[in-house]
C-alpha positions, -999 to 999 in steps of 0.1 A, spaced: -28 222 -64 -61 214 -81 -57 194 -114 -29 174 -130 -28 199 -160 -19 227 -135 9 208 -119 45 213 -131 62 183 -146 81 160 -122 69 180 -92 53 151 -73 79 128 -59 67 92 -58 87 70 -35 89 32 -40 80 40 -76 86 4 -87 63 -10 -60 27 -21 -63 12 13 -54 41 35 -65 39 22 -101 2 29 -104 5 63 -87 33 72 -112 12 61 -141 -19 81 -130 2 112 -124 17 111 -158 42 140 -164 36 154 -130 53 123 -114 89 121 -104 93 83 -98 121 75 -74 135 42 -61 169 25 -59 165 14 -96 147 45 -110 164 73 -130 158 94 -99 176 75 -72 161 72 -37 172 48 -10 160 51 26 194 36 36 213 63 18 204 98 30 226 114 3 199 104 -23 171 122 -5 178 159 -13 185 155 -50 153 135 -53 133 162 -35 147 192 -55 119 211 -72 91 189 -59 61 202 -40 43 170 -30 55 135 -20 38 101 -20 55 85 10 59 47 12 77 46 45 109 28 56 110 1 81 125 25 107 103 55 116 135 74 127 144 77 90 110 93 82 115 118 110 147 128 93 133 129 59 101 149 65 119 181 77 143 179 48 113 176 24 96 206 39 129 226 38 132 217 1 97 232 -7 73 203 -2 39 215 9 19 182 8 27 147 20 5 116 14 16 86 35 8 50 28 0 35 62 -20 4 70 -53 -6 85 -52 -9 123 -24 16 127 -27 31 162 -34 68 166 1 73 180 18 54 151 53 69 148 52 68 110 20 88 109 32 111 136 62 121 114 38 133 87 13 149 111 40 169 128 54 181 95 38 216 95 25 211 59 -6 195 44 -8 158 50 -31 129 42 -28 94 56 -41 63 37 -48 32 58 -56 4 33 -65 -33 39 -45 -62 25 -38 -58 -13 -56 -80 -38 -23 -79 -58 -6 -99 -32 -20 -129 -50 -2 -123 -82 25 -98 -75 38 -104 -40 39 -128 -11 11 -151 -20 20 -153 -57 46 -181 -56 24 -204 -33 -6 -198 -55 15 -206 -86 27 -238 -69 -8 -249 -60 -10 -244 -22 -14 -213 0 -9 -219 37 -18 -191 60 -31 -188 96 -64 -171 86 -89 -199 92 -122 -191 76 -120 -154 86 -130 -129 59 -113 -96 49 -121 -68 24 -90 -70 3 -85 -38 -18 -73 -34 -54 -41 -13 -53 -54 8 -82 -81 22 -59 -53 31 -34 -34 48 -62 -64 68 -73 -71 80 -38 -34 89 -34 -34 109 -66 -65 128 -55 -49 136 -22 -17 147 -39 -33 169 -65 -67 181 -53 -79 203 -24 -99 191 5 -78 162 18 -54 179 41 -55 165 77 -76 135 66 -70 99 75 -87 76 50 -95 40 59 -96 21 25 -110 -13 18 -126 -33 -10 -164 -36 -12 -167 -73 -1 -152 -93 27 -140 -127 15 -122 -157 30 -89 -170 15 -108 -201 4 -133 -180 -15 -107 -159 -32 -87 -189 -42 -118 -205 -56 -124 -174 -77 -88 -175 -89 -91 -212 -98 -123 -204 -118 -103 -180 -140 -71 -200 -144 -84 -236 -143 -53 -245 -122 -62 -260 -87 -49 -242 -56 -53 -257 -22 -60 -235 8 -44 -248 40 -50 -233 74 -19 -235 95 -10 -223 130 6 -189 136 38 -205 147 40 -226 116 34 -196 93 59 -174 111 86 -201 109 79 -205 72 85 -168 66 117 -169 85 129 -198 64 122 -176 33 145 -150 48 121 -125 62 133 -107 93 117 -117 126 98 -84 130 83 -87 95 74 -124 100 58 -116 133 39 -86 119 25 -104 89 15 -134 111 -3 -111 136 -22 -94 108 -33 -128 94 -44 -140 128 -66 -108 131 -84 -120 100 -89 -154 116 -105 -139 147 -128 -116 127 -112 -84 137 -105 -74 100 -139 -82 85 -154 -47 85 -157 -26 54 -144 10 52 -157 39 31 -126 59 22 -127 50 -15 -163 62 -17 -155 94 2 -126 104 -20 -135 90 -54 -173 91 -52 -177 55 -64 -176 20 -50 -143 1 -48 -133 -24 -73 -144 -60 -67 -122 -91 -66 -137 -100 -100 -125 -66 -113 -90 -73 -100 -89 -108 -115 -99 -93 -149 -68 -71 -149 -44 -94 -131 -18 -118 -143 -44 -146 -139 -66 -132 -167 
């Protein structure tokens, strides 16, 4: 693989194609993409292994948004390789340990692999877990005044497409972040400056936040994981910048202002 024009149509399988990164990867790939999800024309469901092989048929690369259970990924990867896939790009997360089971499934595949470890997504403020609280005027998280270099998911998508379609990324793990570390209070202030609608930032305890996630129906393991990651922001463990976007794309990451200009807040 080298350029999109040389790639056969529908030969790059994009999992979670209706998600935040998957939608953008699909759009950037154009005709090369085979978008797959539970609601796409190409059906793919981690909970239904019968959907895997038909989705993989004729593809040579996969953008992998992993399931909650790594055992499913260990089942999927050999099937992908058997089906003719020669390149896997995994969406992981910042802070994943070197022995992370999801990453191990890809590293042990026997084919070309690239791992993306992004920070928190800027789009969480208008497309995901922070969107409803922001819309209602108060965001309560256990992050204190800690800062974090949130990343625009379009940067993740562009890096993913480069890894899926160009040489030179096999065996690489890219840590991806935005170019500036901001606190939640600073980001909300910037959102308010655009929308004119006040949003209060409230620092809460880890226990309070985890309980609120459970009340919203999140499983215990997800509530505990998200809480832990936010507490890491509070303690300053997630303030550092990463250079993966610059290494792959040869440019600086988008800023929070760039994100706001293309977001639902604009």
